[in-house]
N, C-alpha and C positions, 0 to 999 in steps of 0.2 A: 838181546832177547830175554836174558835173565832179568834185566832191569825192568822190562815191560811187564813181565809176569809178577815181579815184586810189587810194582805200583798197582797192578790190577788186583792183587790180593788185598791191598789196603782198602780198596773201594767197595769191598763186600763184607762188612762186619756181621757179627752174629745177629740173628733176628730178634733175640730177646733183649729189649732196651731196659727191661726192669732188672736185669742182672746187676749184681753189686758193682759199684763204681771202683772199688779198690780190691786188690787181692787179699786184703786183710779182713774181709767181712766175717770170716769164720772164727776170728778170735773172740767174738762175743757169744759164741754158742753156749759156753758153759761158764757161769759166774761163781756159783756157789762152790764148785769144786776147787777153784783157785783159793777161795777164802779158807776152805777147810783144810787144804793140804799144805798151807804155808807154815814152814818152820817145823814140820813133823817128820820130814824125810831127809836123809843125809845128802849133802852135796855130791855131785858126780862130775866126771869129765866126759867130753864128747868131742872127738876130733882133736883140734888144737885148742879147744876151749876148756877151761878148768874151773872148778869150784862153782858149778852151775846148780841153781836151786829153783824153787817155785818162782814163777808159774810154769817153768819148763819141767818136762818129765821124759823118761825113756820108755820104749816099748816094754811091757811086762812089769812096770812099776805098779805098786798098789794103787787102787783108785783114789785114795786120799792124797796122793802125791801129785802136785801140779795140776795143770789144766789139760784136758784131753786134746784141745785144739793146738796146744803148744808142745806137742810131742815131737822130740828130736830123733832123727835117725843118724846114727854115728858110724863113721868109717875111720880109717886110720888118720886121715888128715882133714876131713870135712865133717861139719855138723849141718844137716839139712832139715828143713821144715816144710810141710805141705800146707799150702794156703790155697783154698779152693781146689783146683785140679792141677796147680802148678807147683813146682819144686824150687826152693830158694836155699842158697847157702847162707848160714848164719855166720857172719864175720866177727861180731863182737856182741857182748852183753854188758850193759851199764846199769847197775842196780841203784846208782845214785840218781840218775835221771829217769830210771824206770823205762828204758828203751833198749832196743837191740837193732843191729845193722844187718841187712840182708842184701844179697846179690842174686839176680835171676840166673838160675842154674842152666837155663837153655840159651842164654846169651852167648853168642860166639865171641870168645875172648881174643881170637886171633884174626878174624876177618876185618878188613879195613872198612867194610860197609855192612855191618850187621843189620838184619831186618827186624824191626819191632813187630810184635804180634798185634794185629788189629783188634783182637778181642781182649787184650790185656787190660787196658784202661779206656773206656769209651765214654763219650758224653751221653747224657740222658735227654731224649727229646722233650721230656716234660719240663726241663729246666732251660728252655729256649731263652737266650739272652743272658743267662747266668754263667757262672764258671763251670767248666766241664766237670769238675769234681764237686759241684755245689751240693750234691746229695751227701757227700762225705761230711761237709761242714755241719750238717744238721744231725749227724750221728757220731758223737764223740766216742761211742762204744767201739767203733771200728779200730781205734788205736792208731790212727794216722798221726805222724809227727808233722806239725804245721811249719816247722822250720825247713822242710824239704823244698827243693826247687823242682821245676817241671820242665820237661822237654816235650813240646807239642808238635807233632808231625802233621803237616797239611799237604794236600795235593791240589795244584792249581792248573787250570788250562791256559793261563797267561802268566808271563814272567812278572815277578814282583821284586822291585829294586828300590822301593822308597823308604826302607827302614833297615837300620843296622841290626835290629833284633831278629830279623828273618834270615836264617843261614841256609844257603842253597845246599841241597844234598844231590850233588851231580851224579853220584853212582846209582841213585834210585830214579833219576829223571829220564824221560824219553823225549821224543820230538814234540808232542802235544801234551805232555804231562810234566809239570815242574813240582818237585817235592822240596819242601822247606821244613826246617825245624826252628821253632820259636822258643826262646827262653825267657821272654817277658811275660810274667804271670798274668798281668792285666789284659793281655791280648788273647789269652786262652778262653775266649767267650764266643758264644754263637753269634751274638750281636755284632762283634767286631770282625766277623768273617766276611770277606769279599764275595760277591756273587759267583765269581769264577773259581772259588776254592771250596774244598771240603776237608773235614778233619779225618785223620787216619788213626792216630793213637796218641796217648799221653803216658809218659814214663817219668816217675819221680827219680831224683838223684840228689846226692849231697844235701847241703842246707846252707842258708844264707849266712850262718856264722862262720863257715869255712870258705865259702865261695862268694865273693863280693860282686856287685853289679858291674863294675868296670871289667872284672874278669870275664863275666858272661857276655858283656857287650863286645869285647874284643875276641871272644872265643870263636873258633871255626867248628865245623861239623865234627872234625876229628877230635877236637878238644872236648866237645860235649859228649861224644861217645866214650872218651876216657873217663869223664865224670860218671857216666852211667855205669860203666864197668866197676866202679868203686861202690856202687850200691846206694841204698837210702836207709832211712831210719823208721822203725816201727815202735810204737809205745806199748807198754804192757796193758792188759785188759783193765778196765776201770774198777772192777771189783777188787782188784789187787791194791788199789789206792786207799781203801777204806781204813786200813791200819796206819796210814800216813798222817802226820800231823799237819796243822794248818799252815805252818811255814813252808813245807814242801809243796802243798797245793798252790799257795800263793806264787811260789817261784815258778812252778810249771806253767800255770796259767799266765803269769806275767810274760814268760818267754814266748808262749803261743800268741799272746796279744801283740807283742813287739813284732813277731814275724808277720802277723796279719797287717799291722800298721805299715810295716816296711813294704809288703807286697802291694798294698793299695796306694801308698804314697807315690810309688814309681809307675803308677798306671798312667794311661794316656787320656782319660776322660775326667770331666768334672765330677762324675758320679764316684769314681775311684777316690778322688781327693776328699770328697765329702764323707765317704765311708771311713777313710783314714783318720779324719779329725773328729768325727762324731759317733763312730760305731766301735772303735777299738775298746773303749771301756765296757760297752755292752757285751762285746765279744769275751772280755775277761770275766764278766759276771756270769755269763752262760757257761763258761768253762768251769768256774768254781762250783756252780750249781750242779753240774753233771758229776763232779768229783765228790761233793760233800752234801748230797741231797738230804740226809737225815737231820742235820743240825739247822734248825730254823734260825736260831740266834746268829749263827755264823753267816747265814745267807743275808740276814738283815744288815749286819755290819758291812758286808761287801756291797750291798745295794746302796747303803748310805755313803760309803766311800766313793763309789762310782758316780752317784748323783752329785756329790760335792765337786768331783773333778770335772764333770760335764758342765756344771754351773760356772766353774772357774774358766773353763775353755770358752764357753759362750760369752762370758764377760770379756775375756781377752779378745775374741773376734769382734765384739761390739766396739771395744775401745780402739782396736786397730783399724777397723773398716768403717763402722757406722759413726762412731763418735767424731772423728776428724771431719767427715762430711757434714755432720750435724753442726759442729762448731763453725765451719765455713758458712753454712747456710744461715745460721743464727747471726753471724757477723754481717753478712750481706743484707739480711732482712733488717737488722738494726740500722745499718747505714741508710737503707732505703727508707725505713720508717722515720729516721731523723731528718732526712732530706724532705720527706713529705710533710713533716711537722712544720718545717720552715716555710715550705711552699704554701701549705694550707693556711698558716698564720698570715702570710702576705695576702693570699687570696681573700681570706675572711675580712681583713682590714680594707682591701680594695673594694669589696662589695659594699661595705658600710660607707665608703667615701665616694661611691660611684655617682650618687645624685647630688652630693654636696661639694665635691672637689673637682680637680682638673679632669680633662678628657683622657680616656685610656686608649692607647694605640696598640695595634698588633705589631709583632716584630717585622712582618712584611711591610707594614706602613712606615716603620722607622727606616727600613732599607730604601724605600722609594723616596721618602722625604730627604734623605741625605745623599741620594743618587749613588747608592752603594758605598757610602762613607768615603766620598771622594775628597771633600774639602775639610781637612783637619785643622781646627783652630788652636789646639794645644793639648798638653798632657798634664794631668794632675795626679794626686795621690790616690784618688778613687776611680780613675779611669781617663779615657780620652774624650775630648770634646770636638764635635763636628758641626759644621754649618749646614742648615737645610732650609728648604722652602716648603711652607705649609699651604696646601691648596684647600679651598679656593681663596683667592685674594692675594696670592704670592707673598704671604707673611713670612719674613725671615725668622728663623728660630735657631737656638743653639741646643744641641742634643748631647747630653753627657752619658756615655756608655759606662756602666759600673763594672770595672774589670775584676773586682774582688767579690762579686755577688755570689760566688760559689761557696763562700764560707758561711754567711748567714744573712738574714734580711733585715738586721737591726738598723743599719745605716740607711737602707732604702726606705724603710717605714718611717724612720726619723725625719728624713728630708721631705718625703711626700706629706706626712702629717703636719709638719711644721710650716712649710711654704704653702701647702694647699689651703690653709685657713687665713693666710695673710693677704691683705689688700691695702697696700700703701705705696705711695709714689716713690719712696726711697728704699723699697725692698723689691728685689727682682721677682717677677711673676712667674709662677710655674704654669705653663700652658697645658702640659699633659705628661703622661708616663707610659711605660711599657713594662709588663711583667709576664713573661711566658717561661715557665719552668725556671731555669737558672739564668735566663737572659733578661736583664733589666736595664732600663734607660729612663732618663729624666729630660723632658722637653721644656726649655726656658724661652722667654722672650729674648731676642737677639740684641746684644749691646754692641753697636757698630764701633764704638771708640775703645773697646777693650777695658782693661783694668787700669786703676789709678797709678800703679807703680811705674809704668812706663813713661808717665808724664812728670811725676815729682822727682824722679831720679835721673832725668835727662840732663845733658850738659848745659843746655839753655833752658831758662825758666819758661814753661809753657803757658802758665796762667798768671793773671794779675793777682794782686793781693785780695782784691774784692772777689774775684772768682774763686780763689782758694778758700776764702772765708765762707762764701756761699756753699761750696762743696762740703766744708767741714760742718756747717749747720745742717746740711741735708743728711750727712752721715749720722750726726747726733740725733736727728729726728727719727731716722730709721731704727737706730738702736733703742731709742726711748720707746718707740712703738712696740718693739719686740719685748721690752721689759714690762710695759704697762698697758699696751693697747689691746691685748688679747685676754681671753678668759684665764689662760695659763701664761705665766711669764716664760719667755723663751730666752734662754741663755745661749749665746752664739759660740763662745769659747775660742773663736779663731778670727777675731777682727784684725785685719792687716791690709795694706794697700792692694795686695793681689786679689783679695776677696771683695773689693769695692769696684763695681763695674759702672761705666759711663755710657748713657744712651746717646742718641744723636744730638741732643742739646746739652751734653755734658752734665746731665742730672745724675747724681750718684745714687747707686742702688746697692744695698748690702746683699751679698750672694754667698753661695756655698755653705749650706746648712748641714753638711754631713756630720759635724760634731755637735750640732745643736741638741739641746735637751729641754723638755717641758717640765716646769715645776709650778706648784701653787704660788699665787702671787703673794700670799701672806707668809711664805716660807723664807726665812732670812738667810739660810745657808743650805748647801746641798752636800750630798755624800762625797767623801774623798775619792771614791772610785771615778768621779767625773773629771779627774785631772787629765787634761789634754791641751793641745794648742801648738803654736809654732814658737820655737826658740827666738827670743828677742821681743816677743809680745806677751809672754806668759806672765801673769801676776805672781808675786812671791808666794802667796798662799796656795797657788796651784802646785808649787814645788814642795813646800813644807807647811804643815798645818800650824806650826809654831808662829807663823806670821798672822794667822787669823783664819776665819772660816771662808770657804768658797761661796761666793754669792754673785749677784749682778755687778758688784763692784769689780769683779775680775774682768768683765767686759769694759768697764770704765778705765781700768789700767791699760788695756790694749788700745783703747781709743786715744788715751793720752800719748802713748808712744807713736801712734799714727799721726797725731797733731804735730809732734816735735819733728817728725820726718817731713811733713808737709811744709813746716816753717823753715827748716834748715836746708831742705833739698838734699839730704843725705840719709843714709840708713842709721839706725840707732846704735849699731855696734860695728863701726867701720874700722877694719884692721889696716887700712891702707893710708891712714893719716900720717902726716910727717911727725907730729909730736905724740908720744905715747900717752901723755896726759889727756889727749883728746879722744882716746879710744872709746870711752863710754860717753856717748853723745849727750844724754840728759845732764850729766855733771858739767860737761863743757858749756852747755847753754846756760846753766844756772850761774856759773862763774862769770860769764860775759854779761849776764843781766845784772848781777850784783856789782860788777866793776864798771858797768856802763860802757863796756868795750863793744859797742854796736858795730863797729867797722868790720869785725870778724864774723858777724852774723849776716850782714847784708852788704851788698856792694855799694849801697847808698851811704851817704855821709851820716844820715840819721836813720835809725830803725823805724820802719813803717809801723804805724799804730796797730794795724791788723796783724802784722808779723809778731809784734810784741805780745799782742793778746793771745795769739795761738800758742806762743811759747809759755806764757804764764798759765793758761788753761791746761796745757799739756803737763807742765810740772805739777800742777795741783792734782791732776788725775793719777799721777804715778807715785803718790805718797806710799810709804812703806806699809802702813797699817790701813786695812780696808776702810775702817771707820773714819779715817782722815780724808778720804776721797769723796768728792761730791757725787750725787746721783746724776743720771743723764738729764733728768728734769731740771735739776739745779744748774747744770751746765748751760741749758738753753735759756734760763732766766737770769743767770748771775750777771752782775754789772762789772765793768772794768775796775772800778774803785774797790768793790768788795773782794775781787780777786787779789789786788795788790795788798789789801789789808790782811787777807788770809795767809799771804806768803811772808809776812813780816815776822819771821822767826830768826833765830840766830843763824848766821851763815854756816857755822860749824855743825849745828844740828841737822840742817837740811842736807849739807854736803855729805855728812856721815851717812845719812839715810840713803842718799842717791848712790854712794859708793857701795854700800851693802847690797843694794838692789842689783847693781852692776855685777858684783861678785857672784850673787846667787844665780843670775841669769847666765853668766859665763859658764858656771858649772853645769 
């Protein structure tokens, strides 16, 4: 029954909501008296406190001694002070921090469940959504110490168990009334109050310097009452600070601001955290202003310092939160822009070539032509090759899917621009292409007999010497057309048997222009950055510029190696030969030609005239110096006798030349 009455008493606060928020409101009643009485009256003792001076005074002291509102009543063991209508015991006085500790004289020190007075500290309805003592924050004159903690008593019609900060007060609760005490400062707001709850009272106690958050979080109602019984801190009136120096004011305001930051930081809402990081300095400036109003220069210095700190904090937040996101966004935008540049370059080129070059296919068309890439013909360095049927007409085509097109479009543009303008019987024809975002493909005419290498390296000779000679001439015509037949000379840079395709009539066609480059016809050499090709077919100047400049003679060298392989039926660097002296094939061929040991070149008793011609032309094409090699036009018109005459050098000079070539290529 007593508990019910106690809870009911909490629900009927005083009618005047404009009453002061704290019991300390009367400490600002007299300012001038404190300033005038400081240091003119002797110190005195009161209760168990000694050496007491201004702003405190005793009844009967002269008017100039102390402040009337700070008049102490003394007994044998206690010093008491009246604040508003209530009496408090003064437990300590600290002239360093300019504060004194008080304990409610009406608080039952022995009861296990003391009842807080509902009119002691109430929230103001005009501050809805703000802190219960928010009116206090706007009046520094009240002398409240911001380091104090708060015990907020609430009464709820429903049980609340979702927070460790809400401590049940069982001794004050009834069947339909649940009383709790909160020690989380941020939850002492009207906006955080649940609909089923109402505030009863707020009591200050201790301070955050002596009682930490873990202590409060783990504290029970009994522990909190023990803290309350130890009292709280009150600051001296602000007029008393006018004699203090700037160092003391800075220290006091710093402590207040740290306390404010601490309280807001441990709040539960984003608003609390925002106040902690962006309002603490303004809180400090407001404190300094209230203590040191007359000195404008001092205020300006404080404002400058606070502004600098706020700018630094803003910069820190931007660097930690905004800058990383901005860097990531910029990086992604750059990657997207770079990708779009490549795609746009390809699209621009294709639009220019649309009316002049091959047909453009959609990726869905490529999928349909290849029957979903069912028939794979082979795999190359630039992607896979599939067989397809082009409708109408059931025309067979070979489709090369560029597997590395995600890097850049240079090779794609090179091949389309090169083959798209070529129309020659000995050069493979580009039927069409596909370019959709990063998926690219080239559509060629289908070569049913595949590449030349599977015929010339077979165990049994597949072609007669006449047919081999015919194929060699066709290859020479195709390369010569690339060098001289177009507006720009086209350097293939990768002539080898694998890149020579044979149609249904075994007509050779030069293919695979992924490494090809266009250069003016009157340009005798090309940049060293063009070095590329396949080991065994690369000209010496492609490896080192000391052998000469890169030019169309580089393709001539590769063609010469191809002729020697066609004549001998073996690769130009065969590591499986029985004699190590035969490892470099061109030198081996020259030795046999010079010694007339034809039986080791051909199974016939005599070397066939065409076989001998292929060997001689091949040796002429692979001369060390580019200027010693013939052009493709000269190869097509040169006679057998002139070839023999051109090779009449000392055997030592040519052999040395060939051996050096072999060593360079082996490296």
